[in-house]
N, C-alpha and C positions, 0 to 999 in steps of 0.2 A: 598263425596267429590269426587271432581272429580281427577279422574285416573293419568293423570299428575302433578298435585297438587302431591297425594301423593306418585309418584315418585320423585319428586324435596324437600321435609321432609325427607323420605331418605336417597335423598344423601346429606345434606345441617346435617341431624345426622350425619352420618360417618363423612364427611368431618370434623366437631369441635370432632368429636373423632381422628380420626388419628395426626388433629394437634394441640393438648390435648396430646395424646401422643408424639409428638418430639418438648415440652415441649415448646408450646407458647399459652401463653394466646389468648381467641378469644371472639370478640364481635362480635352481630350482630348488623346493622343499624338497626334504629325507624322504619325507611317508608321503605314501600316498590317498591318504584320508583327509589332507588338509581341502577344503573350497575353493581350490588356487592352482595351479597350471607351474607360476613364475612369479617371481620377484622382483623388479624391477628399480634400481637405485636414480632416483629422475636430476640427483644433486642435492637437494634437501628433503626430498625424503622417501620414504618410500615404497612401491605402490603393487600387489597384489592384484596380481590379473590370470582370469578365469578364459581358457582358450575355447575353443566350441570350429568344428569341421562343418562344412554344407557342402551342399551339392545342391540342394533350393535354396527357393527364395527366401523360407522361412526360417527359422532357425530354432532351435528345438535345446531349451535352457533346466527342464525339468534333467535331475540325475539319474539313474539307474542304474543299481545293487544288485547281488543279485546274493541269494544267503539261504541255509537253510530250507529255508517255508519258501522259496524261489524269492521273484524280485519285486527287488521294496526300489517306490517311484518318490521321489523328493525334490517339491520343491527349494528356489533356493531363498533364505533366506536373510534377512536386512543383516548388512554389511560384510556378507561373505566374503568380499573383493572388492576391487577399488573399480577394477577398469576389466572389458570384456573384447579381447578380440576376436574376431572372426577369420576364420582363412576360409574359404570358397573353391569350391575343385578347379574352378575356371580361374586362382591365381589372384582371383579379388581379395584386398582388407581390410578389413571394417574395426575401428576404433573406438567404446565405447565409451568412455570418462564418470560410469557410477556403475551401482551395484544394481540389477535388475529384480528387486526379491520377489517371492508371491509370483513370478509372470509361465508359463509354460513355455512362451517364446519370443521373435518378436521378427520383425525384417527390419533389418539394415538400411538402410535410406543413403542418397550420396553425400551427405552432412556428416554421415561415419565416416566414409569411405577413408584411404590411407593413398591409393595408388590411381 
């Protein structure tokens, strides 16, 4: 398994645990093609969650896929997800309650920190 995929798996697992601790029901999309990684039920509505893993200060937001012609880099489209969850390799967790469309990256701040 590729290291990048493993890091993504770690971040999704941590997000599931965090949202469960927060009292939300968590669902997983059936497809890999969705622009979000989780769905959470916060009581009166559902939220689509994009999950990111990082080991550096700045978090990349672009999606990179490969196809028969090589790599394809895509920026996030407007309303692709509702919330962005970031898991840092040091155990820090961040939650940004908006979709960061058309951006290459973000540096999360203390106001976004969960723990």
